[in-house]
OpenMM code with the backbone's topology and positions (N, CA, C; nanometers):
from openmm import Vec3, app, unit

residues = "MET LEU GLY LYS THR LEU ALA ASP MET GLN ARG GLU VAL ASP ALA TYR ILE SER GLN PHE LYS GLU GLY TYR PHE SER PRO LEU ALA LEU MET ALA ARG LEU THR GLU GLU ALA GLY GLU LEU ALA ARG GLU VAL ASN HIS LEU TYR GLY PRO LYS PRO LYS LYS PRO ASP GLU PRO GLU GLY SER ILE GLU MET GLU LEU GLY ASP LEU LEU PHE ILE LEU ILE CYS PHE ALA ASN SER LEU GLY ILE ASP LEU THR ALA ALA HIS ASP LYS VAL MET ALA LYS PHE ALA THR ARG ASP LYS ASP ARG TRP THR ARG ILE GLU GLN THR SER GLY".split()
positions = [
    Vec3(10.6401, 4.7188, 7.5517),
    Vec3(10.5690, 4.7262, 7.6682),
    Vec3(10.4097, 4.7308, 7.6419),
    Vec3(10.3493, 4.6520, 7.7220),
    Vec3(10.1922, 4.6256, 7.7116),
    Vec3(10.1363, 4.7373, 7.7584),
    Vec3(10.0183, 4.7787, 7.7129),
    Vec3(9.9439, 4.8900, 7.7787),
    Vec3(9.8671, 4.8643, 7.8810),
    Vec3(9.7954, 4.9396, 7.9472),
    Vec3(9.7033, 4.9025, 8.0570),
    Vec3(9.5819, 4.8313, 7.9914),
    Vec3(9.5317, 4.7368, 8.0909),
    Vec3(9.4205, 4.6557, 8.0512),
    Vec3(9.2933, 4.7471, 8.1147),
    Vec3(9.1859, 4.7038, 8.0914),
    Vec3(9.0561, 4.7661, 8.1450),
    Vec3(9.0735, 4.7548, 8.2820),
    Vec3(9.1210, 4.6319, 8.3327),
    Vec3(9.1110, 4.6166, 8.4771),
    Vec3(9.2031, 4.7057, 8.5507),
    Vec3(9.3161, 4.7298, 8.4763),
    Vec3(9.4177, 4.8351, 8.5289),
    Vec3(9.3610, 4.9682, 8.5627),
    Vec3(9.2947, 5.0132, 8.4375),
    Vec3(9.2246, 5.1365, 8.4357),
    Vec3(9.1267, 5.1485, 8.5471),
    Vec3(9.0394, 5.0451, 8.5564),
    Vec3(8.9339, 5.0477, 8.6626),
    Vec3(9.0101, 5.0619, 8.8128),
    Vec3(9.1133, 5.0002, 8.8247),
    Vec3(9.1766, 5.0110, 8.9644),
    Vec3(9.2362, 5.1476, 8.9920),
    Vec3(9.2854, 5.1930, 8.8647),
    Vec3(9.3579, 5.3193, 8.8881),
    Vec3(9.2520, 5.4426, 8.9095),
    Vec3(9.1532, 5.4335, 8.8367),
    Vec3(9.0286, 5.5372, 8.8674),
    Vec3(8.9717, 5.5089, 9.0077),
    Vec3(8.9528, 5.3793, 9.0395),
    Vec3(8.9108, 5.3543, 9.1843),
    Vec3(9.0140, 5.4118, 9.3024),
    Vec3(9.1326, 5.4063, 9.2654),
    Vec3(9.2442, 5.4453, 9.3723),
    Vec3(9.2183, 5.6099, 9.3661),
    Vec3(9.2059, 5.6712, 9.2599),
    Vec3(9.1973, 5.8261, 9.2482),
    Vec3(9.0790, 5.8506, 9.3293),
    Vec3(8.9669, 5.8031, 9.3087),
    Vec3(8.8102, 5.8366, 9.3599),
    Vec3(8.8270, 5.8005, 9.4930),
    Vec3(8.8890, 5.7004, 9.5444),
    Vec3(8.8891, 5.6571, 9.6827),
    Vec3(8.9623, 5.7415, 9.7828),
    Vec3(9.0375, 5.8456, 9.7276),
    Vec3(9.0978, 5.9347, 9.8262),
    Vec3(9.0210, 6.0443, 9.8699),
    Vec3(8.8926, 6.0688, 9.8088),
    Vec3(8.8119, 6.1766, 9.8321),
    Vec3(8.6755, 6.1150, 9.9116),
    Vec3(8.6422, 6.1866, 10.0145),
    Vec3(8.5116, 6.1585, 10.0948),
    Vec3(8.3935, 6.1401, 10.0192),
    Vec3(8.3851, 6.2333, 9.9126),
    Vec3(8.2825, 6.2160, 9.8281),
    Vec3(8.2269, 6.0960, 9.7546),
    Vec3(8.3549, 6.0248, 9.7086),
    Vec3(8.3659, 5.9065, 9.6526),
    Vec3(8.2807, 5.9155, 9.5097),
    Vec3(8.2163, 5.8204, 9.4639),
    Vec3(8.1689, 5.8174, 9.3219),
    Vec3(8.0328, 5.9077, 9.3393),
    Vec3(8.0086, 5.9636, 9.2109),
    Vec3(7.8664, 6.0390, 9.2081),
    Vec3(7.7521, 5.9158, 9.1939),
    Vec3(7.6274, 5.9692, 9.2178),
    Vec3(7.5295, 5.8696, 9.1986),
    Vec3(7.5217, 5.8290, 9.0439),
    Vec3(7.4650, 5.7146, 9.0011),
    Vec3(7.4368, 5.6787, 8.8695),
    Vec3(7.3606, 5.7796, 8.7941),
    Vec3(7.2756, 5.8528, 8.8433),
    Vec3(7.2059, 5.9671, 8.7543),
    Vec3(7.2993, 6.0769, 8.7308),
    Vec3(7.3967, 6.1233, 8.8324),
    Vec3(7.4807, 6.2188, 8.8135),
    Vec3(7.5843, 6.1899, 8.7177),
    Vec3(7.6226, 6.0563, 8.7123),
    Vec3(7.7243, 6.0113, 8.6236),
    Vec3(7.6738, 6.0068, 8.4851),
    Vec3(7.5515, 5.9667, 8.4726),
    Vec3(7.4800, 5.9697, 8.3345),
    Vec3(7.4834, 6.1014, 8.2980),
    Vec3(7.4611, 6.1978, 8.3585),
    Vec3(7.4513, 6.3345, 8.3374),
    Vec3(7.6083, 6.3990, 8.2861),
    Vec3(7.6807, 6.3281, 8.3661),
    Vec3(7.8459, 6.3964, 8.3256),
    Vec3(7.8740, 6.3118, 8.1934),
    Vec3(7.8261, 6.1747, 8.1731),
    Vec3(7.8696, 6.1300, 8.0520),
    Vec3(7.8038, 6.1887, 7.9444),
    Vec3(7.6842, 6.2453, 7.9411),
    Vec3(7.6186, 6.3215, 7.8503),
    Vec3(7.6628, 6.4439, 7.8154),
    Vec3(7.7122, 6.5111, 7.9152),
    Vec3(7.7864, 6.6286, 7.8940),
    Vec3(7.9247, 6.6142, 7.8034),
    Vec3(7.9956, 6.4932, 7.8510),
    Vec3(8.1194, 6.4811, 7.7856),
    Vec3(8.0844, 6.4376, 7.6482),
    Vec3(8.0058, 6.3729, 7.6085),
    Vec3(7.9588, 6.3320, 7.4817),
    Vec3(7.9271, 6.4563, 7.4058),
    Vec3(7.8576, 6.5531, 7.4670),
    Vec3(7.8239, 6.6894, 7.3986),
    Vec3(7.9625, 6.7388, 7.3560),
    Vec3(8.0632, 6.7563, 7.4611),
    Vec3(8.1935, 6.7995, 7.4275),
    Vec3(8.2709, 6.7268, 7.3206),
    Vec3(8.2458, 6.6212, 7.3088),
    Vec3(8.3201, 6.5403, 7.2052),
    Vec3(8.2654, 6.5723, 7.0682),
    Vec3(8.1248, 6.5827, 7.0672),
    Vec3(8.0495, 6.6136, 6.9502),
    Vec3(8.0914, 6.7520, 6.8968),
    Vec3(8.0919, 6.8379, 6.9857),
    Vec3(8.1419, 6.9766, 6.9451),
    Vec3(8.2865, 6.9798, 6.8833),
    Vec3(8.3726, 6.9016, 6.9515),
    Vec3(8.5038, 6.9097, 6.8767),
    Vec3(8.5193, 6.8277, 6.7422),
    Vec3(8.4347, 6.7234, 6.7267),
    Vec3(8.4077, 6.6615, 6.5863),
    Vec3(8.3507, 6.7398, 6.5060),
    Vec3(8.2605, 6.8099, 6.5428),
    Vec3(8.1972, 6.9227, 6.4425),
    Vec3(8.2877, 7.0260, 6.4006),
    Vec3(8.3857, 7.0757, 6.4878),
    Vec3(8.4661, 7.1805, 6.4659),
    Vec3(8.5737, 7.1160, 6.3583),
    Vec3(8.6092, 7.0110, 6.3806),
    Vec3(8.7184, 6.9365, 6.3097),
    Vec3(8.6679, 6.8794, 6.1643),
    Vec3(8.5614, 6.8213, 6.1701),
    Vec3(8.5115, 6.7380, 6.0604),
    Vec3(8.3844, 6.7992, 6.0012),
    Vec3(8.3203, 6.8905, 6.0796),
    Vec3(8.1870, 6.9472, 6.0306),
    Vec3(8.1825, 7.0839, 5.9689),
    Vec3(8.0739, 7.1454, 5.9503),
    Vec3(8.0684, 7.2634, 5.9066),
    Vec3(8.0699, 7.3917, 6.0042),
    Vec3(8.1117, 7.3561, 6.1193),
    Vec3(8.1044, 7.4692, 6.2320),
    Vec3(8.2453, 7.4966, 6.2770),
    Vec3(8.3249, 7.5817, 6.2173),
    Vec3(8.4502, 7.6302, 6.2666),
    Vec3(8.4442, 7.6778, 6.4045),
    Vec3(8.5585, 7.6760, 6.4711),
    Vec3(8.5704, 7.7434, 6.6092),
    Vec3(8.5776, 7.8917, 6.5807),
    Vec3(8.5144, 7.9722, 6.6817),
    Vec3(8.5272, 8.1162, 6.6829),
    Vec3(8.6836, 8.1365, 6.7000),
    Vec3(8.7310, 8.2802, 6.6656),
    Vec3(8.8583, 8.3002, 6.6776),
    Vec3(8.9041, 8.3025, 6.8313),
    Vec3(8.8257, 8.3345, 6.9224),
    Vec3(8.8642, 8.3466, 7.0572),
    Vec3(8.8423, 8.2150, 7.1343),
    Vec3(8.7850, 8.1093, 7.0728),
    Vec3(8.7593, 7.9801, 7.1351),
    Vec3(8.8968, 7.8954, 7.1569),
    Vec3(8.8988, 7.8598, 7.2739),
    Vec3(9.0230, 7.7710, 7.2945),
    Vec3(9.0401, 7.6309, 7.2111),
    Vec3(9.1496, 7.6053, 7.1775),
    Vec3(9.1686, 7.4708, 7.1185),
    Vec3(9.1171, 7.3398, 7.1875),
    Vec3(9.0481, 7.2567, 7.1246),
    Vec3(9.0136, 7.1421, 7.2125),
    Vec3(9.0769, 7.0176, 7.1510),
    Vec3(9.0466, 6.8970, 7.2054),
    Vec3(9.1129, 6.7949, 7.1376),
    Vec3(9.0171, 6.6733, 7.1626),
    Vec3(9.0035, 6.6146, 7.0369),
    Vec3(8.9137, 6.4744, 7.0379),
    Vec3(8.9865, 6.3664, 7.1456),
    Vec3(9.1007, 6.3545, 7.1366),
    Vec3(9.1808, 6.2599, 7.2238),
    Vec3(9.1422, 6.3052, 7.3735),
    Vec3(9.1404, 6.4191, 7.4131),
    Vec3(9.1111, 6.4495, 7.5498),
    Vec3(8.9666, 6.4358, 7.5666),
    Vec3(8.8819, 6.4641, 7.4832),
    Vec3(8.7300, 6.4529, 7.5089),
    Vec3(8.7101, 6.2915, 7.5203),
    Vec3(8.7640, 6.2013, 7.4365),
    Vec3(8.7549, 6.0608, 7.4564),
    Vec3(8.8163, 6.0239, 7.5995),
    Vec3(8.9323, 6.0782, 7.6447),
    Vec3(8.9617, 6.0308, 7.7615),
    Vec3(8.8823, 6.0748, 7.8797),
    Vec3(8.8186, 6.1803, 7.8666),
    Vec3(8.7152, 6.2285, 7.9629),
    Vec3(8.6038, 6.1201, 7.9656),
    Vec3(8.5570, 6.0851, 7.8434),
    Vec3(8.4282, 5.9966, 7.8323),
    Vec3(8.4724, 5.8574, 7.9035),
    Vec3(8.5898, 5.8328, 7.8632),
    Vec3(8.6532, 5.7015, 7.9111),
    Vec3(8.6550, 5.7042, 8.1008),
    Vec3(8.6950, 5.8063, 8.1342),
    Vec3(8.7185, 5.8230, 8.2784),
    Vec3(8.5764, 5.8082, 8.3402),
    Vec3(8.4702, 5.9028, 8.2847),
    Vec3(8.3620, 5.8779, 8.3449),
    Vec3(8.2752, 5.7434, 8.3250),
    Vec3(8.2969, 5.6926, 8.1906),
    Vec3(8.2388, 5.5540, 8.1841),
    Vec3(8.3029, 5.4389, 8.2954),
    Vec3(8.4181, 5.4747, 8.3353),
    Vec3(8.5029, 5.3789, 8.4128),
    Vec3(8.4340, 5.4069, 8.5619),
    Vec3(8.4151, 5.5359, 8.5973),
    Vec3(8.3744, 5.5859, 8.7227),
    Vec3(8.2267, 5.5099, 8.7435),
    Vec3(8.1379, 5.5319, 8.6391),
    Vec3(8.0108, 5.4540, 8.6084),
    Vec3(8.0189, 5.3160, 8.6545),
    Vec3(8.1056, 5.2308, 8.5743),
    Vec3(8.1390, 5.1085, 8.5913),
    Vec3(8.1545, 5.0683, 8.7441),
    Vec3(8.2568, 5.1323, 8.7861),
    Vec3(8.2981, 5.0981, 8.9270),
    Vec3(8.1960, 5.1216, 9.0199),
    Vec3(8.1354, 5.2321, 9.0016),
    Vec3(8.0250, 5.2581, 9.1136),
    Vec3(7.9088, 5.1643, 9.1172),
    Vec3(7.9051, 5.0943, 9.0225),
    Vec3(7.7971, 4.9697, 9.0031),
    Vec3(7.8543, 4.8350, 9.0213),
    Vec3(7.9712, 4.8386, 9.0497),
    Vec3(8.0614, 4.6979, 9.0492),
    Vec3(8.0678, 4.6212, 8.9180),
    Vec3(8.0713, 4.6822, 8.8066),
    Vec3(8.0559, 4.6359, 8.6740),
    Vec3(8.1989, 4.6098, 8.6362),
    Vec3(8.2408, 4.4962, 8.6080),
    Vec3(8.3864, 4.4529, 8.5335),
    Vec3(8.3665, 4.4863, 8.3864),
    Vec3(8.4354, 4.5834, 8.3444),
    Vec3(8.4288, 4.6295, 8.2166),
    Vec3(8.4985, 4.5331, 8.1052),
    Vec3(8.5713, 4.4613, 8.1453),
    Vec3(8.6379, 4.3493, 8.0556),
    Vec3(8.5263, 4.2325, 8.0368),
    Vec3(8.4607, 4.2089, 8.1423),
    Vec3(8.3641, 4.1177, 8.1154),
    Vec3(8.2539, 4.1689, 8.0501),
    Vec3(8.2132, 4.2979, 8.0677),
    Vec3(8.1018, 4.3492, 7.9742),
    Vec3(8.1473, 4.3566, 7.8248),
    Vec3(8.2910, 4.3762, 7.8054),
    Vec3(8.3312, 4.3945, 7.6665),
    Vec3(8.3238, 4.2505, 7.6045),
    Vec3(8.3567, 4.1633, 7.6814),
    Vec3(8.3575, 4.0175, 7.6146),
    Vec3(8.2086, 3.9812, 7.5977),
    Vec3(8.1165, 4.0164, 7.6845),
    Vec3(7.9711, 3.9794, 7.6416),
    Vec3(7.9276, 4.0578, 7.5135),
    Vec3(7.9704, 4.1889, 7.4992),
    Vec3(7.9237, 4.2568, 7.3828),
    Vec3(7.9853, 4.1979, 7.2501),
    Vec3(8.1150, 4.1575, 7.2619),
    Vec3(8.1933, 4.1024, 7.1387),
    Vec3(8.1132, 3.9794, 7.1114),
    Vec3(8.0933, 3.9010, 7.2093),
    Vec3(8.0110, 3.7641, 7.1659),
    Vec3(7.8928, 3.7848, 7.1014),
    Vec3(7.8169, 3.9091, 7.1475),
    Vec3(7.6743, 3.9391, 7.0974),
    Vec3(7.7019, 3.9752, 6.9616),
    Vec3(7.8029, 4.0405, 6.9379),
    Vec3(7.8353, 4.1042, 6.7897),
    Vec3(7.8763, 3.9910, 6.6961),
    Vec3(7.9481, 3.8977, 6.7576),
    Vec3(7.9950, 3.7889, 6.6830),
    Vec3(7.8834, 3.6915, 6.6308),
    Vec3(7.7793, 3.6862, 6.7179),
    Vec3(7.6740, 3.6048, 6.6759),
    Vec3(7.5544, 3.6947, 6.5853),
    Vec3(7.4931, 3.7896, 6.6685),
    Vec3(7.4018, 3.8599, 6.6109),
    Vec3(7.4265, 3.9322, 6.4825),
    Vec3(7.5528, 3.9730, 6.4730),
    Vec3(7.5758, 4.0650, 6.3515),
    Vec3(7.6811, 3.9947, 6.2589),
    Vec3(7.6997, 3.8627, 6.2666),
    Vec3(7.8060, 3.8114, 6.2100),
    Vec3(7.7995, 3.8080, 6.0396),
    Vec3(7.6759, 3.8121, 6.0017),
    Vec3(7.6640, 3.8223, 5.8469),
    Vec3(7.6179, 3.9845, 5.8117),
    Vec3(7.6149, 4.0615, 5.8937),
    Vec3(7.5430, 4.2085, 5.8779),
    Vec3(7.6222, 4.2828, 5.7813),
    Vec3(7.7747, 4.2758, 5.7843),
    Vec3(7.8631, 4.3652, 5.7215),
    Vec3(7.9341, 4.2992, 5.5970),
    Vec3(7.9811, 4.3741, 5.4993),
    Vec3(8.0567, 4.3185, 5.4008),
    Vec3(8.2082, 4.2862, 5.4581),
    Vec3(8.2411, 4.1582, 5.4435),
    Vec3(8.3753, 4.1313, 5.4979),
    Vec3(8.4995, 4.1597, 5.3896),
    Vec3(8.6090, 4.1887, 5.4261),
    Vec3(8.7172, 4.2079, 5.3521),
    Vec3(8.7610, 4.0984, 5.3067),
    Vec3(8.7860, 4.0674, 5.1818),
    Vec3(8.8365, 3.9429, 5.1362),
    Vec3(8.9623, 3.9175, 5.1766),
    Vec3(8.9823, 3.7796, 5.2450),
    Vec3(9.1120, 3.7545, 5.2776),
    Vec3(9.2006, 3.6822, 5.1829),
    Vec3(9.3117, 3.7103, 5.1654),
    Vec3(9.4069, 3.6403, 5.0684),
    Vec3(9.4855, 3.5608, 5.1416),
    Vec3(9.5184, 3.4271, 5.0865),
    Vec3(9.6136, 3.3470, 5.1573),
    Vec3(9.7513, 3.3802, 5.0902),
    Vec3(9.8513, 3.3602, 5.1914),
    Vec3(9.9687, 3.4060, 5.1537),
    Vec3(10.0836, 3.3207, 5.1771),
] * unit.nanometer
topology = app.Topology()
chain = topology.addChain("A")
for resn in residues:
    res = topology.addResidue(resn, chain)
    for name in ("N", "CA", "C"):
        topology.addAtom(name, app.Element.getBySymbol(name[0]), res)
């Protein structure tokens, strides 16, 4: 079974948000939410891979859930501004394919 596309996710988030009178938050509020969620992700990464262990009474977190929260807010942000994330992704990948095509050391391909 194929996974959801970005377009599917954008429609799903829009259907969820559309059921509330408040609708999408303003771009500034969404930027603040995105920053807040990035901080929560940073905290989880620091607990798992950095020098800062969790306190014994601190609840267990999840990098997966924090990434999911970031994705949700990012989709809300795009939807609120009418941005197609698939098109945005395609544009960014084209930029990387040209601007950064020789920037990194490529893995040697073997013919088989």
